[in-house]
N, C-alpha and C positions, 0 to 999 in steps of 0.2 A: 716338712712343708712350710712355706713361708711366703712373705711378700717382700718385694724389693723395689727400689727406685733410685734414681741418681741422675747426674748430669755431667757434661763437660761444657763449660760455659766461658764466654769471653769476659764477662763482668763478674765481680765478686758478689757472691750470694751468701747471705748470712747462714750460720748453722741453724738458726731458728726457722728459716724458710724450709730447709731440708727436713727438719723435724716435723713441721706442719704438713709437708708432703707425705712423709712416712706415716703420720698418725691417721691419715684418711683410710689406710688399709690395715690398721692395727689388728682387726679381727682375723686377718690371715695368719698372724703369729703373735698371740698374746703372752707368750712365755718369756720373751726377751726382745730387746731392740739394740741396734748398734749403728754407729756412724763413722764414716771416714771422709775427711775433707782436707784438701791441701792445694796450694798454688802449684801450677806446673812450671818447672824450672825453664828459664829462657823463653817464656811465652807470657802472654797476658791472660792466660786461661786458668781455669780452676776445675778440679775434679771433686765430685761429691758422690758418695755411695751410702745408702741406708738400707736397713734390714729389720724385718719383724720375724721373730722365730717361733714356730710351732715345734716344740722339741719332740722328735721321733726316735732319733738315733743319738746315743751318747747324751744323756740328759744333763750332763754337767756343763759348767761354764767353758770347758775346753771346746765346745761346739759353737761358741759365740762367733757371730759374723758382724761386719766384714772381717775376713780372716786374712792375715798378712804373712808373707814369708819372713824368715828370720832377718833377712837383710833389708826388708821393707820395700823391695822392688816390685813385688807381685801382690795384688790384693784381689780376693775373690768374694763375691756376694751373689748367692744363688738361691733359687726357689726350686724345690723338687726333691727327687731321690735318684741316686745312682745305685741301682740294685746290685750290680756286680762289683761294688767298690772293694769288697774283700779280696776278690781275685786280682784286681789292679793293684791294690795295696801290697799283696804278696810279691808281685813283680817288682814294685818299687823298693820294697825292703831288700830284695836280692841285689838291688843297685845301691844299697847302703843309705837309703833315705830313712831317717828316724821320725817316727810319728809320736805325737803327744796325745792325740785324741783317738777315739774309736768312731769318728764320724766320716761321712763321705765328702764333706767340704774340704778337708785336708788332703784327701786323695786327689781332688780336682787341682788343688794348688801344686802339688808335687808332680802330677801327671803333666801339667803345662810346662813346668820347669824342665822336665825330662824330654818331652816330645813336642813341645810347642802347641799351637792351637789345634793341630791335627789330633790331639788327644781325644777330642770329642767323638771321633770315630770309634773309640774303644768303649764309650759309655753306653751301657744298656740301662735306660731309665726314662724318667719324665723330668724335664728340667728347663729352666730359663736361667742362663748363666750370664753374669756380668763379670769381666775380668780386666783389671787395669795393670798394664805393664809400664812401669815407670821408666824402664831402660829405653823404650822407644816412644814414650808418650802416646801409647795406643790403648784404646778401649775396645774390647771384643764383647759382643753380645751373641749368644747362641741359644737356639730353641730346639727342643727334642724332635725326633724324626716325624712323629705323627701329630705333634701340636697339642699334647695333653696339657702342658703348662703354657700360660699366656705370656706375651711380652709385647708391649706397645712402645712406640717412640715418636717423639715430636722433633722435627728437624727444621730449623729456620735460621737464616743468616749465620750459618756456620756453627750453630749451637745444637747440641744433642741432649734431649731429655728422655728418659726411659722409665718404665714402671710395669709392674705386674698387672695393673689396671689403669684406667684412664683418670681416675680421681687425683692421684698425685700430680699428674701432668697438668691438670686443670688448676692446681694450686701454685704451679710455677709462675712467678710474677710477670713474665713476659709472654705467657701463652695467649694467643689470639683465638678466642672462642668463636669460630666461624662455622656455620652449618655447611656440611658437604652435601649439596643437593643431589649429586650423582649417587652418593651412598644412600640417601633417603629413597631415591627411586628404586635402587636395588633392594632395599629393605622391604618396600611395599610389594615387590615381586616375591621375595623369598622368605620374608619374616625374620631374616638375619642379614648381616653384612659380611661378605667374603673378604678375606685378606687379599692384598695388603691394605685395602681401604678401611677407614673408620668413619664414623659419623661426623668427625671434624676435619677440616682442611689441614693439610700439612702434618697430619697425624696418621700413623700407620701401625699395622700389625707386622711384626717380624713373622714370616710364614714358617710353617713346620719344616724342619730340616735345613734351616738357613743359618748362615753365619754373617754377622755384620761387623765390619772393621771400621773404626772411626779414628782418624789421625789427621792432624793439621786442618781440622775443620771439614774434612771430606769423608763421605761415606762410601764404602764398598760392600756390596751384598753378594754373597755367593752361596749356592746350595752345596751341602756336603752329603745330602741324601734326599731322595724324593720318591714318592709313590711311582711316578712314571719311569724313573730310572730303575727302580727296583723291579717293576713289571717287565720292562723291555730287556733288562739285564738277566732275567731269570730264564733258565732252560726248563721247559715244562717237564714236570716230574713224570718218569715212566714207571714209578712204583705201582705195584698192584694195589687195588683198593684196600685190602686187609693190611698191607704193609704201610700204606699211607695213613690209615687210621691209627696204627700202632705208633708211627713216627709223630703224628700230630699230638697224640695223647702224651707222649714223652715230653714234647716241647711245652705243652700246656702245664704238665706237672712241674717242670722246672721253673716255668714262668710264675706259677702260683707260689711255689716254694720261695722264690726270690722276693716276692711281694708280701710274704708273711713275715719277713725279717723286720723286727721292730722291738723297741724297748718300751712300748706302750701297748695296751690291749688292741686286738685286731678282730673285726667282725666282717659281715658281708651283707650287701643288699640282696634280697631274694624276692623276685616277682612270681616265681613258680613257672616261668618260661624256661626254654631250653638253655639259654646262655647263662643266666644266673644260677640255675640248678646245677649245671656242669661245674661252674667255678666252685660252688659250695661243696659239691661232691668231691672234688679234688682236694679242697681244704681238709675235708674230713679224713681223706686218705693219708694226708701228710701230718696230721696231729692227733695226739691222744686226748687232747682237751676238747670239751664241748664247744662247738662253734656257735656264736651268737649271730642270728639273722634278723633282718628288719624289712618291713614292707609297709605300704600305704594302701588303704582301702577307701572305696567310695560308696555312698548310699545308692547312687545310680547304678543299677545292676549291669548295664551294658558296658560300664567302665571298670567294674570291680573284678580284680584278680586275687583278692586277699584269700579267698577260700582255697585257691590252687596253691598259693604259697604256703598256706598252713598245712595242706596235705603233704606237700613235698618235705617241709620242715619236719613233720612227724615221722616220715619214712627215714629221713636222714638222721634223725635224732638231734636236731639243733635246738638251741634255746631261742625260741622265736618270739618276736615282738611285732605288733601291728597297731598303727594309728589310723583312724578314719578322718577323711577330709570333707566335712560338710561345707555348704556354700558360705555360711557366716564366718567360719574360720578362714576360708580361702580369701574372703574380702578383707579380712584383717591383715593378710599377707600382701595384698595388692600394693600398699604403700612401700613395701620393701623392694619391689622389683627394680625401680630405677636406682635405688641405693646400691644394690649388689650387682646389677647388670647395667653398668654405667654407659652403655650405648644401647639403643633399642634392639630387643631380641624377643620375639613374640611366640616362642615355643611355650604353650600354656602349661606343659608339664613342669616348667620351672617352679611353679607354686607347690606342686606335690613334692618335688625334689627338695625344696627348702624344708618342708615339714618332715620328710624322710630323714634329712640330715640332722634336724633338731632332735628327733627321736633317737637316732643312732648315737649321737654325740653324748647322750646321757650315760651310755654304757661302754663305748669304745672311742678311740682317737683315730683309728685307721679302719676303712671299710673297703673291701674288694667288691668290684662290680663286674657285670657281664657285658658292659658296653663294647660295641664294635663287632660283636659276633654276626650281626645282620649284614654290615657292610663288607665284611671279609668273606662270608660264606653264603651270600645270596639269600638273605633271610626276608627281605621286604617283598610284599605283594606287588609293589610298584615296579619291580624288576620284570615280573611276568607281564604286567599290564603294558609296560613300555614295549616289550617284545611283541605283544599282540597288536598294539597301535600301529607299529611300523608296517604291519601287513596291509594296512590301508593306504600306503604311500601313494598309490596311483589315484585313488579317490581324492586324496588330499591335493594332488597336483591339479586335478580338475577344479576342485573348489577354489584353489588359489588363482587359477586362471579366470574363473568367474569373479572372484573377489577383486581382481585388478580392474574390472570393468564396472561391476556393481557391488558396492560394499556389502559384505555379509556379516560384518561385526555386530551391527545393531540387531539383525535378525537372530543370529546365533547367540548373542548375548542375552536375549530374552528367553532362551530355551530353559526348560526346567533343570536340565543337567548340563554340566560343563563338558560332557563328553563330545557334544557336537562342536563346541568351540575348539576342542583339542584337535579335531580333525584337520584344522587349518595348519597344524604344526606336525603333521605325520609324514611329511615328504622327505625330511632330512633327519639323520640320526641325532644331531645335536639339538634340533628343535623338538624331537620326540622326547628326549630326556628332560627338556625344560617345558614341555607342554602344559603341565599343571600350572606352572607359574605364569606362562604367557596367557593362558586362557583366563586365569584369574585377573590379570592386568587388563585384558580386553574389556572386561565388564566395568572397570573403573578407570579407564584411560584418561578421563577428564579431571582426575583428582588433583594432580599437580602439573605444572608446565614442563618440567624436566623429566625426560624418559630415558632410562638406561637399561639395556639388556646385557646381561653378562655373557659375552662370547669369548672370553679369554681362555676357555678350556676346549676350544674347538679342536685343538690338536689331539685331544684324548680319543676323539672318534676315529683317528687314523691309526691308533695302536692295535686295534682288534676289530674283527668283523662281528663278534658276538654282541648283540645289543645289550644283553644283561651285564656283560663285562664292562661295556662302555659306561653304563649307568653306575655300576659299582665303583669304578675308578673315579668317576666324577664325584660321587658321594664321599669317597675317601679323602678327596682333596678339598671339598667345599663343605658339604653338610656335616661331616663328622667333626672336623676341628672347629668350624665356625658356628655350629648349632649345638650338637650333642656334647662335645667336650667343653665348650663354653658354659653351657647350662650346668653341667656337673661341677666344674671348677668353681663357679661363682656361688652356687647354692651350698656346696660343702664348705668352702673356705669362709663363707659368711658366718658359719657356725664353728669355725676352727676345727674342721674335720678333714682328714686327708683321705681322698678316694684314689684307689689304685686299680688299674685295668689290665689284667693278665693277657687279654687278647691283643693288646697293643705292644707287647714285647716285639721288637723289630724282627726277631727270628720267626715268630709266629706269623707276622704280616708277610714276610718274604716267602715263607713256605706256602701260605694260603694263596699268594699270587701265582705260585708255580703249579698249583693243582689243576688238573683238567676240570672243566666246568661240570661234567656229569658227576664228579665226586662231591660237588657242592650243591648242584641242583639237577635232579634226574626226574623227568616226567612230572614236573611241578612239585616234586618233593624237595622243598627248599631246606638248606642247611643239612643236607643228607648226612655228611660225615660227622658233624657235631651231634646230631641226633643219635647216631649209632654209638658214639662214645658215651653220651648221656644215658642211653639205655643199659649200659654196663653197670650203672649205679642205681637208677630209679626205674620203677615199673612203667612201662609205656603208657598205661592207662592214666597216669597222673600228668602226662605231658602232651599227649596226642590230642590237640584241640585247635580250633582256629586261632590264629595270632591276633592278639588285641593291641599290643603295644602299650606304652605308658601314657595313655590318653587322660585328659582331664575335661570334665563336662563344662568348660568355661562358656561354650556357646549357649548351652541351655541356661546357665546362670545369667547371661546377658539378657536373654529373652524373658526370664522370670523376674529379674530386678534390674532393669536397664538403668534407672536413675541412681540406685545405690552403687552399681558397678562402675558407671562412667563418671560420677562425681562432678558433673557439669563441664567436663573437659571436651565434650562434643557439642556443647550448646552453640547456637549461632553467634552469639556475642563473643564468645571465647575464640571461635574460629576466625571471625572477622578481625579481632584485635591481633591475633597471631599472624595473619597475613601469609600463610603458607599454602593452605588448601582451598579448593573451590567450595564455597559454602553450599551451593545448590546441590552439588554431587553428594556431599555428606548428608545433607538433609534427606535426599532421596534414598540413600543407603539405610539411614535410620528408620525411615518410614516403612521400607520393605521389611525390615526385621521386626518391627512392631506389629505389622499386619499378619505375616505368616512366617513361622520359624523354619529355618533350614540352615545347615552348616555353611552352605554357600553364601548366605546373606550375613551370617554371624562372623565368619572368619575375617573379612576385611574390617568389620567394626572392632574386633579384638585387636587386630594389627594396628589400627589407628589409635586405639585407646592406650596401648603400650607406648607408642611414640609420644602421645600427649602427656602421659605421666612423666616420661623422661624429660620432655621439653619443660614441663611445669617445674620440675625440680632443678634443672641445670641452666635454664634460660630465664624463666620467670622469677625464680627464687635464688 
């Protein structure tokens, strides 16, 4: 696991600049760093690549990056892991390639020489790869299929700058720091920004499963894999339920086994829920060593799952560790949010994830997690609520007919619950999926002048008639990579901890997409097939309880200590000086929160606060 950055640029950039860019993400790889920089023959351009290494495989200097072919024509600089590198290495050795190291970077190098850039189709892993081919003066960037590893790029006037995070790009001397107001609008809707957009203009995320080719100052982007392609290309499994359960268990065992390959200690996050419990159970089956497990607890009872994790850990016989997160400790982490999440992202569980990573890193360097079980196997309650809301589509059509003549937004916006507001968005499948976000926006539509609703995934609604599947596919393409995986990557890499996600092995993803819905959700029994596999290892009594999720009581903390939490960033004078938001709207929002607490009034305050902390760090300072 590492951090990378680089550029192909028309002007000469000193190596010192490349070092400054790279140092901004040193925490992603504190064990080693490397640089490659040279002028491109017969052009006025220059190539620069930089790498920070967190040593996981082959801890020797033979794993140093950027890594160059013996003839100097190919240079690889990458972040992540190729889990099946040993199998690919064996194929290449049969073709007479000689390996110096035992790391996956060298496998990428020779795989490209043998098969060209199509080699990425053979990689089972999480990765952001940069590869320079001197023979054709071409830079390739590739991101893994599900977007576990991040990759950003800035393209302007024929120059390309890329990095694992936005911070190195901001240190590029010709970067124009301009706020992307459309992305800000989307952030206020969703609490995160979906790819390819970022909070800055002319700056983008390479999306999951995409390949970028840069040559002669021009960019070509093409998908080599996508969730929609995988879904439409799959034939629905006709296996019996028992055979499907056996098949999925075998896939997960192999996925976990691959992700346990490491030359440093490996542990696991354990919440006590089905997903993490299953992953830890499979780890226990695959090793004779005691597995170390880690969790976070809260003093607020309604958020605390620590006791469930402890019970599961006891039954599985793990070496278990737990840290509690009180409000005062959380406030100390607030200042770190814009440092590690260098565009606004207001998933409050990021604070707990940072603490979890800190605790885990004291004992291991790699941690497996149960992330993506919900998105792949219909685990969220919102999927059922979405299904229920669509039943009111005829009522929604009537309300919209009335709303065209007499605005209902003000009336519905004053309702105690957002459920009435959501009814306006129950007539179309795409709107139903986004109803939570649209209803939230309706209450605070006067906050900014630019309004953007994300309709780019409309085509997903045409792939299936099942409302739950529509929502799951949307989450796999948006919420999973741009919220969940972003949160885990930044929080863990900030502490130099590698997180691996067995559910996101592309073979597991493709198999999950092929399963009939009733194998995943039957009579509101969500994650049916995962639960039944988990019951083979852990007594049902430890797992069968209402889903809590990885929530953090940040809304309660805002109500209890508004001044301490907001640090003056929502004061009228600051808002006026900033010149982005409507002062009176924010004043009204704050007044509501101070009078009567509710998650509905606290959520937009938290969303605004995260943006303000980001703005204060990257624009004010």
